[in-house]
Each structure stands twice: as C-alpha cells, then as structure tokens.
N, CA, C and O atoms as CSV, one atom per row, in Angstrom:
chain,resi,resn,atom,element,x,y,z
A,1,MET,N,N,-54.643,-121.711,-0.782
A,1,MET,CA,C,-53.236,-121.073,0.214
A,1,MET,C,C,-53.196,-121.538,1.391
A,1,MET,O,O,-54.145,-122.258,1.699
A,2,SER,N,N,-52.168,-121.310,2.384
A,2,SER,CA,C,-52.101,-121.723,3.312
A,2,SER,C,C,-50.764,-121.012,4.164
A,2,SER,O,O,-49.679,-121.226,3.623
A,3,LEU,N,N,-50.749,-120.695,4.655
A,3,LEU,CA,C,-48.975,-119.807,5.623
A,3,LEU,C,C,-48.840,-120.526,6.501
A,3,LEU,O,O,-49.636,-121.275,7.067
A,4,GLU,N,N,-47.504,-120.262,6.691
A,4,GLU,CA,C,-47.160,-121.231,7.837
A,4,GLU,C,C,-45.521,-120.105,8.819
A,4,GLU,O,O,-44.403,-119.734,8.460
A,5,ILE,N,N,-46.434,-119.978,10.227
A,5,ILE,CA,C,-44.935,-118.866,10.243
A,5,ILE,C,C,-43.166,-120.401,10.763
A,5,ILE,O,O,-42.930,-121.545,11.153
A,6,VAL,N,N,-42.569,-119.156,10.339
A,6,VAL,CA,C,-41.400,-121.077,10.089
A,6,VAL,C,C,-40.162,-119.604,11.366
A,6,VAL,O,O,-39.139,-120.094,11.843
A,7,SER,N,N,-40.450,-118.096,11.697
A,7,SER,CA,C,-39.607,-117.822,12.536
A,7,SER,C,C,-40.608,-116.941,13.246
A,7,SER,O,O,-41.567,-116.407,12.688
A,8,GLU,N,N,-40.161,-116.789,15.118
A,8,GLU,CA,C,-40.145,-115.631,15.246
A,8,GLU,C,C,-39.593,-114.956,15.819
A,8,GLU,O,O,-39.663,-114.769,17.033
A,9,ALA,N,N,-38.604,-114.209,14.675
A,9,ALA,CA,C,-37.894,-113.119,14.506
A,9,ALA,C,C,-38.388,-112.230,14.800
A,9,ALA,O,O,-39.558,-112.311,14.426
A,10,ARG,N,N,-38.112,-110.892,15.534
A,10,ARG,CA,C,-38.661,-109.777,15.724
A,10,ARG,C,C,-37.781,-108.776,15.704
A,10,ARG,O,O,-36.779,-108.539,16.378
A,11,CYS,N,N,-38.697,-107.827,14.192
A,11,CYS,CA,C,-37.249,-106.452,13.725
A,11,CYS,C,C,-37.878,-105.219,14.071
A,11,CYS,O,O,-39.085,-105.217,13.826
A,12,SER,N,N,-37.490,-104.327,14.494
A,12,SER,CA,C,-37.457,-103.166,14.475
A,12,SER,C,C,-37.749,-102.195,13.283
A,12,SER,O,O,-38.442,-101.234,13.618
A,13,LEU,N,N,-37.419,-102.225,12.117
A,13,LEU,CA,C,-38.119,-101.822,11.054
A,13,LEU,C,C,-37.370,-102.978,9.618
A,13,LEU,O,O,-36.415,-102.822,8.856
A,14,ALA,N,N,-38.267,-103.965,9.783
A,14,ALA,CA,C,-37.961,-105.099,8.846
A,14,ALA,C,C,-37.623,-104.708,6.888
A,14,ALA,O,O,-38.407,-103.809,6.583
A,15,GLU,N,N,-37.151,-104.931,6.215
A,15,GLU,CA,C,-37.140,-104.379,5.011
A,15,GLU,C,C,-36.352,-105.710,4.161
A,15,GLU,O,O,-35.881,-106.807,4.461
A,16,GLY,N,N,-36.586,-104.629,2.559
A,16,GLY,CA,C,-35.436,-106.135,1.963
A,16,GLY,C,C,-36.095,-107.514,1.681
A,16,GLY,O,O,-35.934,-107.536,0.461
A,17,PRO,N,N,-36.462,-108.191,1.853
A,17,PRO,CA,C,-37.210,-110.056,1.777
A,17,PRO,C,C,-35.769,-110.310,0.347
A,17,PRO,O,O,-35.036,-109.467,-0.169
A,18,ARG,N,N,-35.840,-111.366,0.185
A,18,ARG,CA,C,-34.770,-111.904,-1.244
A,18,ARG,C,C,-34.431,-113.378,-0.722
A,18,ARG,O,O,-33.684,-113.707,0.200
A,19,PHE,N,N,-35.326,-114.299,-1.726
A,19,PHE,CA,C,-35.376,-115.260,-1.129
A,19,PHE,C,C,-33.734,-115.661,-2.826
A,19,PHE,O,O,-33.349,-115.462,-3.978
A,20,TYR,N,N,-33.620,-116.020,-2.097
A,20,TYR,CA,C,-32.246,-117.252,-3.471
A,20,TYR,C,C,-31.488,-117.901,-2.997
A,20,TYR,O,O,-30.785,-117.879,-1.986
A,21,ASP,N,N,-31.767,-118.902,-4.307
A,21,ASP,CA,C,-30.801,-120.863,-3.814
A,21,ASP,C,C,-30.986,-121.376,-2.091
A,21,ASP,O,O,-30.382,-121.870,-1.139
A,22,GLY,N,N,-32.558,-120.730,-2.630
A,22,GLY,CA,C,-33.330,-121.948,-1.122
A,22,GLY,C,C,-33.229,-120.839,0.327
A,22,GLY,O,O,-33.701,-121.160,1.417
A,23,VAL,N,N,-32.561,-119.583,0.080
A,23,VAL,CA,C,-32.535,-119.213,1.560
A,23,VAL,C,C,-32.566,-117.444,1.365
A,23,VAL,O,O,-32.054,-116.694,0.534
A,24,LEU,N,N,-33.653,-117.168,2.874
A,24,LEU,CA,C,-34.741,-115.273,2.783
A,24,LEU,C,C,-33.090,-115.051,3.760
A,24,LEU,O,O,-32.393,-115.530,4.654
A,25,THR,N,N,-33.162,-114.334,3.105
A,25,THR,CA,C,-32.213,-112.670,3.686
A,25,THR,C,C,-33.209,-111.521,3.712
A,25,THR,O,O,-33.559,-111.037,2.636
A,26,TRP,N,N,-33.613,-111.126,4.661
A,26,TRP,CA,C,-33.673,-109.268,5.442
A,26,TRP,C,C,-32.992,-109.019,6.201
A,26,TRP,O,O,-32.616,-109.803,7.072
A,27,VAL,N,N,-32.576,-107.631,6.058
A,27,VAL,CA,C,-32.888,-106.668,7.071
A,27,VAL,C,C,-33.269,-106.154,8.250
A,27,VAL,O,O,-34.483,-106.106,8.446
A,28,ASP,N,N,-32.546,-105.756,9.090
A,28,ASP,CA,C,-33.427,-104.806,10.307
A,28,ASP,C,C,-33.032,-103.579,9.803
A,28,ASP,O,O,-31.835,-103.584,9.517
A,29,ILE,N,N,-33.563,-102.588,9.601
A,29,ILE,CA,C,-32.706,-101.145,9.310
A,29,ILE,C,C,-32.385,-100.919,10.804
A,29,ILE,O,O,-31.437,-101.390,11.432
A,30,GLU,N,N,-33.802,-99.736,11.447
A,30,GLU,CA,C,-33.192,-99.584,13.269
A,30,GLU,C,C,-32.224,-100.665,13.766
A,30,GLU,O,O,-31.264,-100.193,14.377
A,31,GLY,N,N,-32.241,-101.945,13.658
A,31,GLY,CA,C,-32.066,-102.824,14.170
A,31,GLY,C,C,-30.151,-103.159,14.360
A,31,GLY,O,O,-29.454,-103.246,15.371
A,32,CYS,N,N,-29.839,-103.266,12.982
A,32,CYS,CA,C,-28.173,-102.723,12.657
A,32,CYS,C,C,-28.296,-104.550,12.697
A,32,CYS,O,O,-27.619,-105.305,13.394
A,33,ALA,N,N,-29.398,-104.924,11.698
A,33,ALA,CA,C,-29.679,-106.956,12.020
A,33,ALA,C,C,-29.712,-106.917,10.719
A,33,ALA,O,O,-30.236,-106.036,10.038
A,34,LEU,N,N,-29.084,-107.987,10.300
A,34,LEU,CA,C,-28.629,-108.880,8.521
A,34,LEU,C,C,-29.852,-110.097,9.235
A,34,LEU,O,O,-29.702,-110.264,10.445
A,35,HIS,N,N,-30.917,-110.856,8.624
A,35,HIS,CA,C,-31.220,-111.627,9.578
A,35,HIS,C,C,-31.780,-112.868,7.738
A,35,HIS,O,O,-32.467,-112.676,6.734
A,36,ARG,N,N,-30.830,-114.163,8.377
A,36,ARG,CA,C,-31.095,-115.177,7.216
A,36,ARG,C,C,-31.709,-116.380,7.890
A,36,ARG,O,O,-31.563,-117.030,8.925
A,37,PHE,N,N,-32.470,-116.365,6.808
A,37,PHE,CA,C,-33.420,-118.197,7.461
A,37,PHE,C,C,-33.301,-119.562,5.953
A,37,PHE,O,O,-33.474,-119.372,4.749
A,38,ASP,N,N,-33.042,-120.517,6.503
A,38,ASP,CA,C,-32.777,-121.857,5.739
A,38,ASP,C,C,-32.726,-123.052,6.527
A,38,ASP,O,O,-32.010,-124.033,6.729
A,39,GLY,N,N,-34.254,-122.313,7.030
A,39,GLY,CA,C,-34.600,-123.709,7.768
A,39,GLY,C,C,-34.293,-122.863,9.000
A,39,GLY,O,O,-35.297,-122.195,9.247
A,40,SER,N,N,-33.098,-122.564,10.069
A,40,SER,CA,C,-32.181,-122.139,10.463
A,40,SER,C,C,-32.468,-120.828,10.692
A,40,SER,O,O,-32.418,-120.269,9.596
A,41,HIS,N,N,-32.909,-119.576,12.065
A,41,HIS,CA,C,-32.751,-118.100,11.905
A,41,HIS,C,C,-31.254,-117.663,12.376
A,41,HIS,O,O,-30.955,-117.627,13.570
A,42,SER,N,N,-30.566,-117.415,11.596
A,42,SER,CA,C,-29.277,-116.549,11.794
A,42,SER,C,C,-28.969,-114.921,12.058
A,42,SER,O,O,-29.479,-115.633,12.922
A,43,VAL,N,N,-28.771,-113.946,12.179
A,43,VAL,CA,C,-28.797,-112.691,12.353
A,43,VAL,C,C,-27.177,-112.284,13.234
A,43,VAL,O,O,-26.684,-112.618,14.311
A,44,TRP,N,N,-26.783,-111.463,12.170
A,44,TRP,CA,C,-25.642,-110.332,12.509
A,44,TRP,C,C,-25.769,-109.193,12.632
A,44,TRP,O,O,-26.055,-108.466,11.680
A,45,ARG,N,N,-25.579,-108.748,13.884
A,45,ARG,CA,C,-24.961,-107.477,14.390
A,45,ARG,C,C,-24.266,-106.734,13.482
A,45,ARG,O,O,-23.580,-107.384,12.693
A,46,PHE,N,N,-24.260,-105.338,13.364
A,46,PHE,CA,C,-23.605,-104.600,12.707
A,46,PHE,C,C,-23.866,-103.374,13.497
A,46,PHE,O,O,-24.822,-103.207,14.254
A,47,ASP,N,N,-22.607,-102.264,13.157
A,47,ASP,CA,C,-22.109,-101.016,13.670
A,47,ASP,C,C,-23.157,-99.840,13.718
A,47,ASP,O,O,-23.237,-99.039,14.649
A,48,ALA,N,N,-24.049,-99.842,12.450
A,48,ALA,CA,C,-24.554,-99.361,11.579
A,48,ALA,C,C,-26.126,-99.323,10.776
A,48,ALA,O,O,-26.435,-100.514,10.735
A,49,MET,N,N,-26.648,-98.953,10.475
A,49,MET,CA,C,-27.445,-98.693,9.855
A,49,MET,C,C,-28.136,-99.763,8.943
A,49,MET,O,O,-28.615,-99.198,7.960
A,50,VAL,N,N,-28.346,-101.079,8.932
A,50,VAL,CA,C,-28.202,-101.980,7.534
A,50,VAL,C,C,-29.032,-100.972,6.951
A,50,VAL,O,O,-29.762,-100.302,7.682
A,51,GLY,N,N,-28.986,-100.713,5.180
A,51,GLY,CA,C,-30.455,-100.091,4.147
A,51,GLY,C,C,-30.608,-101.339,3.287
A,51,GLY,O,O,-31.547,-101.052,2.544
A,52,CYS,N,N,-30.232,-102.466,3.008
A,52,CYS,CA,C,-30.143,-104.019,2.097
A,52,CYS,C,C,-29.071,-104.558,2.253
A,52,CYS,O,O,-28.040,-104.088,2.735
A,53,ALA,N,N,-29.326,-105.810,1.754
A,53,ALA,CA,C,-28.833,-107.067,1.618
A,53,ALA,C,C,-28.882,-107.537,0.044
A,53,ALA,O,O,-29.963,-107.251,-0.471
A,54,HIS,N,N,-27.707,-108.369,-1.074
A,54,HIS,CA,C,-28.718,-108.704,-1.932
A,54,HIS,C,C,-27.217,-110.102,-1.822
A,54,HIS,O,O,-26.062,-109.728,-1.619
A,55,PRO,N,N,-27.527,-111.432,-1.977
A,55,PRO,CA,C,-26.270,-112.322,-2.009
A,55,PRO,C,C,-25.597,-112.939,-3.116
A,55,PRO,O,O,-26.438,-113.462,-3.847
A,56,THR,N,N,-24.487,-113.088,-3.520
A,56,THR,CA,C,-23.627,-112.858,-4.702
A,56,THR,C,C,-24.115,-114.645,-4.974
A,56,THR,O,O,-24.516,-115.679,-4.441
A,57,VAL,N,N,-23.672,-113.937,-6.327
A,57,VAL,CA,C,-23.459,-115.360,-7.054
A,57,VAL,C,C,-22.588,-116.791,-6.466
A,57,VAL,O,O,-22.735,-117.935,-6.897
A,58,ASP,N,N,-21.711,-116.372,-5.427
A,58,ASP,CA,C,-21.102,-117.604,-4.857
A,58,ASP,C,C,-21.273,-117.507,-3.493
A,58,ASP,O,O,-20.352,-117.783,-2.724
A,59,GLY,N,N,-22.371,-117.138,-3.109
A,59,GLY,CA,C,-23.081,-117.597,-2.029
A,59,GLY,C,C,-22.489,-116.659,-0.714
A,59,GLY,O,O,-22.768,-116.973,0.443
A,60,ASP,N,N,-21.766,-115.649,-0.990
A,60,ASP,CA,C,-21.550,-114.590,0.461
A,60,ASP,C,C,-22.516,-113.190,-0.504
A,60,ASP,O,O,-22.916,-112.849,-1.617
A,61,ILE,N,N,-22.460,-112.823,0.887
A,61,ILE,CA,C,-23.593,-111.172,1.088
A,61,ILE,C,C,-23.036,-110.160,1.387
A,61,ILE,O,O,-22.328,-109.930,2.368
A,62,VAL,N,N,-23.498,-109.150,0.090
A,62,VAL,CA,C,-23.018,-107.682,0.029
A,62,VAL,C,C,-24.404,-107.143,0.813
A,62,VAL,O,O,-25.627,-107.211,0.685
A,63,VAL,N,N,-23.057,-106.366,2.016
A,63,VAL,CA,C,-24.492,-105.837,2.705
A,63,VAL,C,C,-24.687,-104.156,2.825
A,63,VAL,O,O,-23.764,-103.730,3.520
A,64,ALA,N,N,-25.376,-103.308,2.480
A,64,ALA,CA,C,-25.135,-101.671,2.924
A,64,ALA,C,C,-25.400,-101.393,3.754
A,64,ALA,O,O,-26.500,-101.643,4.248
A,65,LEU,N,N,-24.295,-100.600,4.400
A,65,LEU,CA,C,-24.719,-100.353,5.849
A,65,LEU,C,C,-24.545,-98.859,5.909
A,65,LEU,O,O,-24.060,-98.294,4.929
A,66,ALA,N,N,-24.976,-98.016,7.214
A,66,ALA,CA,C,-25.308,-96.368,6.330
A,66,ALA,C,C,-23.720,-95.352,6.206
A,66,ALA,O,O,-23.443,-94.152,6.218
A,67,ASP,N,N,-22.982,-96.631,6.091
A,67,ASP,CA,C,-21.606,-95.860,5.965
A,67,ASP,C,C,-20.794,-96.200,5.617
A,67,ASP,O,O,-19.698,-95.697,5.866
A,68,ARG,N,N,-20.988,-97.288,4.829
A,68,ARG,CA,C,-20.393,-98.489,4.013
A,68,ARG,C,C,-21.186,-99.746,3.036
A,68,ARG,O,O,-22.323,-100.215,2.990
A,69,ILE,N,N,-19.909,-99.974,2.321
A,69,ILE,CA,C,-20.880,-101.411,1.815
A,69,ILE,C,C,-19.514,-102.564,2.023
A,69,ILE,O,O,-18.336,-102.290,1.790
A,70,GLU,N,N,-20.094,-104.020,2.567
A,70,GLU,CA,C,-18.895,-104.806,2.537
A,70,GLU,C,C,-19.484,-106.048,2.387
A,70,GLU,O,O,-20.601,-106.194,1.891
A,71,LEU,N,N,-18.843,-106.879,2.759
A,71,LEU,CA,C,-18.740,-108.011,2.097
A,71,LEU,C,C,-19.343,-108.877,3.428
A,71,LEU,O,O,-18.269,-109.202,3.934
A,72,LEU,N,N,-20.101,-109.297,4.073
A,72,LEU,CA,C,-20.557,-110.697,5.020
A,72,LEU,C,C,-19.798,-111.473,5.659
A,72,LEU,O,O,-19.770,-111.782,6.850
A,73,SER,N,N,-18.949,-111.881,4.463
A,73,SER,CA,C,-18.225,-113.460,5.069
A,73,SER,C,C,-16.568,-112.744,5.451
A,73,SER,O,O,-15.612,-113.229,6.056
A,74,THR,N,N,-16.710,-111.791,4.984
A,74,THR,CA,C,-15.056,-111.575,5.409
A,74,THR,C,C,-14.912,-110.581,6.289
A,74,THR,O,O,-14.107,-110.742,7.207
A,75,GLY,N,N,-15.744,-109.221,6.176
A,75,GLY,CA,C,-15.933,-107.694,6.439
A,75,GLY,C,C,-15.574,-107.190,5.532
A,75,GLY,O,O,-15.313,-106.034,5.866
A,76,GLU,N,N,-15.266,-107.411,3.932
A,76,GLU,CA,C,-13.969,-106.308,3.380
A,76,GLU,C,C,-14.564,-105.658,3.506
A,76,GLU,O,O,-15.675,-106.020,3.895
A,77,VAL,N,N,-14.274,-103.893,3.244
A,77,VAL,CA,C,-15.712,-102.816,2.819
A,77,VAL,C,C,-15.096,-102.076,1.282
A,77,VAL,O,O,-14.151,-101.344,0.988
A,78,LEU,N,N,-15.771,-102.472,0.842
A,78,LEU,CA,C,-16.076,-102.505,-0.596
A,78,LEU,C,C,-15.917,-100.505,-0.567
A,78,LEU,O,O,-15.214,-99.808,-1.300
A,79,ALA,N,N,-16.159,-100.392,-0.278
A,79,ALA,CA,C,-16.697,-98.589,-0.757
A,79,ALA,C,C,-17.324,-97.953,0.769
A,79,ALA,O,O,-18.281,-98.623,1.157
A,80,ARG,N,N,-17.061,-97.115,1.434
A,80,ARG,CA,C,-16.958,-95.826,2.355
A,80,ARG,C,C,-17.343,-94.950,2.177
A,80,ARG,O,O,-16.779,-94.194,1.387
A,81,PHE,N,N,-18.584,-94.564,2.861
A,81,PHE,CA,C,-19.163,-92.660,2.240
A,81,PHE,C,C,-19.115,-91.386,4.041
A,81,PHE,O,O,-19.582,-91.110,5.145
A,82,PRO,N,N,-18.201,-91.136,3.043
A,82,PRO,CA,C,-17.789,-89.266,3.457
A,82,PRO,C,C,-19.656,-89.226,4.569
A,82,PRO,O,O,-19.727,-89.635,5.728
A,83,HIS,N,N,-20.348,-88.893,4.115
A,83,HIS,CA,C,-21.690,-88.375,5.367
A,83,HIS,C,C,-21.454,-89.795,6.762
A,83,HIS,O,O,-21.822,-89.581,7.917
A,84,GLY,N,N,-20.925,-90.895,6.417
A,84,GLY,CA,C,-20.975,-92.053,7.370
A,84,GLY,C,C,-20.141,-91.293,9.050
A,84,GLY,O,O,-20.358,-91.651,10.208
A,85,ALA,N,N,-19.339,-90.359,8.623
A,85,ALA,CA,C,-19.081,-89.792,10.382
A,85,ALA,C,C,-20.346,-88.739,10.264
A,85,ALA,O,O,-19.921,-87.880,11.037
A,86,ASP,N,N,-21.193,-88.403,9.960
A,86,ASP,CA,C,-21.599,-87.056,10.440
A,86,ASP,C,C,-23.313,-88.039,10.908
A,86,ASP,O,O,-24.320,-87.501,11.371
A,87,ILE,N,N,-23.203,-88.996,10.707
A,87,ILE,CA,C,-24.938,-89.712,11.297
A,87,ILE,C,C,-24.881,-90.133,12.583
A,87,ILE,O,O,-25.082,-91.311,12.877
A,88,ARG,N,N,-24.660,-89.394,13.285
A,88,ARG,CA,C,-24.778,-88.599,14.954
A,88,ARG,C,C,-25.667,-89.452,15.573
A,88,ARG,O,O,-25.241,-90.388,16.249
A,89,ALA,N,N,-27.374,-89.163,15.369
A,89,ALA,CA,C,-28.352,-90.287,16.079
A,89,ALA,C,C,-29.257,-90.570,15.161
A,89,ALA,O,O,-29.060,-90.039,14.067
A,90,THR,N,N,-30.744,-91.644,15.332
A,90,THR,CA,C,-31.557,-90.989,13.930
A,90,THR,C,C,-33.211,-92.095,15.316
A,90,THR,O,O,-33.427,-93.215,15.780
A,91,THR,N,N,-33.921,-90.483,15.304
A,91,THR,CA,C,-34.949,-90.922,15.988
A,91,THR,C,C,-36.193,-91.324,15.083
A,91,THR,O,O,-36.756,-90.710,14.176
A,92,ALA,N,N,-36.431,-92.613,15.671
A,92,ALA,CA,C,-38.097,-93.027,14.552
A,92,ALA,C,C,-39.011,-92.783,15.744
A,92,ALA,O,O,-38.740,-92.623,16.934
A,93,PRO,N,N,-39.540,-92.789,15.446
A,93,PRO,CA,C,-41.326,-93.562,16.249
A,93,PRO,C,C,-41.494,-94.708,15.711
A,93,PRO,O,O,-41.041,-94.936,14.590
A,94,ALA,N,N,-42.071,-95.489,16.308
A,94,ALA,CA,C,-42.370,-96.476,16.593
A,94,ALA,C,C,-44.469,-97.124,17.278
A,94,ALA,O,O,-44.764,-96.708,18.398
A,95,ILE,N,N,-45.142,-97.664,16.828
A,95,ILE,CA,C,-46.703,-98.257,17.277
A,95,ILE,C,C,-46.396,-99.434,17.616
A,95,ILE,O,O,-45.892,-100.312,16.915
A,96,ARG,N,N,-46.760,-99.478,18.937
A,96,ARG,CA,C,-47.138,-100.958,19.204
A,96,ARG,C,C,-48.331,-101.857,18.520
A,96,ARG,O,O,-49.537,-101.795,18.280
A,97,PRO,N,N,-47.198,-102.738,18.364
A,97,PRO,CA,C,-49.076,-103.508,17.771
A,97,PRO,C,C,-50.256,-103.623,18.926
A,97,PRO,O,O,-50.202,-104.073,20.071
A,98,GLY,N,N,-51.488,-102.962,18.073
A,98,GLY,CA,C,-52.434,-102.699,18.671
A,98,GLY,C,C,-52.848,-101.247,20.150
A,98,GLY,O,O,-53.724,-100.987,20.974
A,99,GLY,N,N,-51.054,-100.526,19.490
A,99,GLY,CA,C,-51.791,-99.203,20.381
A,99,GLY,C,C,-51.650,-98.132,19.385
A,99,GLY,O,O,-51.057,-98.021,18.312
A,100,SER,N,N,-52.587,-97.196,20.290
A,100,SER,CA,C,-52.893,-95.990,18.841
A,100,SER,C,C,-51.939,-95.101,19.204
A,100,SER,O,O,-51.076,-95.156,20.080
A,101,GLY,N,N,-52.159,-94.444,18.571
A,101,GLY,CA,C,-51.241,-93.317,17.326
A,101,GLY,C,C,-49.879,-92.952,18.570
A,101,GLY,O,O,-48.651,-92.915,18.494
A,102,SER,N,N,-50.970,-92.711,19.764
A,102,SER,CA,C,-50.343,-92.034,21.230
A,102,SER,C,C,-49.539,-91.834,21.724
A,102,SER,O,O,-48.984,-90.839,22.191
A,103,GLU,N,N,-49.221,-93.929,21.600
A,103,GLU,CA,C,-48.680,-94.695,21.915
A,103,GLU,C,C,-47.337,-95.052,21.103
A,103,GLU,O,O,-47.122,-95.944,20.282
A,104,ARG,N,N,-46.331,-93.819,21.734
A,104,ARG,CA,C,-45.165,-94.277,20.958
A,104,ARG,C,C,-44.388,-94.347,21.225
A,104,ARG,O,O,-44.124,-93.770,22.280
A,105,ARG,N,N,-43.370,-95.066,20.567
A,105,ARG,CA,C,-41.844,-94.555,21.459
A,105,ARG,C,C,-40.772,-94.462,21.222
A,105,ARG,O,O,-40.275,-95.106,22.145
A,106,ARG,N,N,-40.208,-94.217,20.804
A,106,ARG,CA,C,-39.173,-93.240,19.925
A,106,ARG,C,C,-37.874,-94.598,21.119
A,106,ARG,O,O,-37.862,-95.255,22.159
A,107,SER,N,N,-37.063,-94.244,19.948
A,107,SER,CA,C,-35.478,-95.045,20.213
A,107,SER,C,C,-34.455,-94.448,19.633
A,107,SER,O,O,-34.205,-94.510,18.429
A,108,THR,N,N,-33.487,-93.528,20.905
A,108,THR,CA,C,-32.130,-93.238,19.865
A,108,THR,C,C,-31.725,-94.190,19.465
A,108,THR,O,O,-32.259,-95.299,19.515
A,109,ILE,N,N,-30.219,-93.757,18.779
A,109,ILE,CA,C,-29.309,-94.829,18.674
A,109,ILE,C,C,-28.340,-94.375,18.117
A,109,ILE,O,O,-28.273,-94.196,16.901
A,110,ASP,N,N,-27.213,-94.056,19.151
A,110,ASP,CA,C,-26.179,-93.152,18.082
A,110,ASP,C,C,-25.168,-94.135,18.062
A,110,ASP,O,O,-24.635,-94.954,18.810
A,111,ARG,N,N,-25.099,-93.520,16.347
A,111,ARG,CA,C,-24.187,-93.763,16.066
A,111,ARG,C,C,-22.497,-93.317,16.135
A,111,ARG,O,O,-21.551,-94.011,15.761
A,112,ALA,N,N,-22.459,-92.239,16.605
A,112,ALA,CA,C,-20.814,-91.489,16.832
A,112,ALA,C,C,-19.713,-92.042,17.785
A,112,ALA,O,O,-18.497,-91.896,17.906
A,113,ARG,N,N,-21.358,-93.212,18.815
A,113,ARG,CA,C,-20.198,-93.902,19.880
A,113,ARG,C,C,-19.977,-95.140,20.007
A,113,ARG,O,O,-19.433,-95.720,20.947
A,114,ALA,N,N,-20.753,-95.906,18.261
A,114,ALA,CA,C,-20.646,-96.674,18.769
A,114,ALA,C,C,-19.330,-97.655,17.903
A,114,ALA,O,O,-18.780,-96.961,17.048
A,115,PRO,N,N,-18.990,-98.528,17.957
A,115,PRO,CA,C,-17.105,-98.591,18.022
A,115,PRO,C,C,-17.481,-99.815,16.761
A,115,PRO,O,O,-18.355,-100.669,16.610
A,116,SER,N,N,-16.216,-99.313,15.949
A,116,SER,CA,C,-16.651,-99.911,14.221
A,116,SER,C,C,-15.760,-100.976,14.296
A,116,SER,O,O,-14.781,-101.093,13.558
A,117,THR,N,N,-16.101,-101.810,15.233
A,117,THR,CA,C,-15.971,-103.978,14.887
A,117,THR,C,C,-15.996,-104.588,13.901
A,117,THR,O,O,-15.391,-105.575,13.482
A,118,GLY,N,N,-17.418,-103.367,13.196
A,118,GLY,CA,C,-18.056,-104.883,11.624
A,118,GLY,C,C,-18.809,-105.170,12.095
A,118,GLY,O,O,-19.330,-104.563,13.031
A,119,SER,N,N,-19.314,-106.667,11.424
A,119,SER,CA,C,-20.064,-107.536,11.514
A,119,SER,C,C,-20.092,-108.161,12.791
A,119,SER,O,O,-19.013,-108.063,13.375
A,120,THR,N,N,-21.135,-108.880,13.523
A,120,THR,CA,C,-20.963,-109.730,14.796
A,120,THR,C,C,-22.182,-111.427,14.461
A,120,THR,O,O,-23.217,-111.691,15.073
A,121,PRO,N,N,-21.753,-111.971,13.710
A,121,PRO,CA,C,-22.946,-112.940,14.327
A,121,PRO,C,C,-24.121,-113.209,15.069
A,121,PRO,O,O,-24.613,-112.093,14.909
A,122,THR,N,N,-24.776,-113.677,15.604
A,122,THR,CA,C,-25.349,-114.203,16.452
A,122,THR,C,C,-26.147,-115.009,16.090
A,122,THR,O,O,-26.604,-115.068,14.949
A,123,ALA,N,N,-26.507,-115.965,17.296
A,123,ALA,CA,C,-27.710,-117.099,16.703
A,123,ALA,C,C,-29.507,-116.929,17.249
A,123,ALA,O,O,-30.355,-117.721,16.837
C-alpha cells in the first residue's frame, strides 16, 4: 500500500470525511469551513462553526452549522437552533506540530459579531 498527498489543505480541526460519488468532503469545525476535493480543492467559508456535512442524492450538500442546518447550493435554511444566538465565543487550545504541551495557542472566535451572510465559496 502507498499513500499520496493530493491536497495541501490546512485546517484548525478537520472532521467528518465523506467520500461519495468520487468526491471527498470534510469540515473544519473551528475554521468554519467545508472542504471539497474532486481533483481540485474548493473551500466554502461560513459565519458559524461547521459540525458536519453530508452529500445528498441530487448532488447538493447539507451542512450542519452551530446555529442552523442549510443547503450548500442555495443557502436555504432548513432549520434554526434557538441556542444559536447564545453562542458568543469558543476558545479551543491547539498544539503546534512538534511543540510541547506548554506551546499552546488559543483562538477565540466571536460568533456574536459575525455577519449572518451564510456561506462564501473560495478557491
């Protein structure tokens, strides 16, 4: 068996890889992003943390965010969570590769001031 690096994508907290119909998707929870790889790498940025994402049979992707569930293609909100307005900030420790436990960085993401513009694709 051999492995090949196909993307140099960097994430704060990558989770939930899905391989469906020749396309790999995964989320960056703390980076508020959805990644897609189908030979090239695409990223969609959101205004809230992304918990998970799952492809649909019609080619869309359902994205579960901290405060809502939406369809990627249209931004249609399928559900809102009442606790979403209560999410103010998240502080998560991260250890740098090769660093010791004392070399931690803290990233604070203030969700209360984030604009609610939904998803923004970037390349």
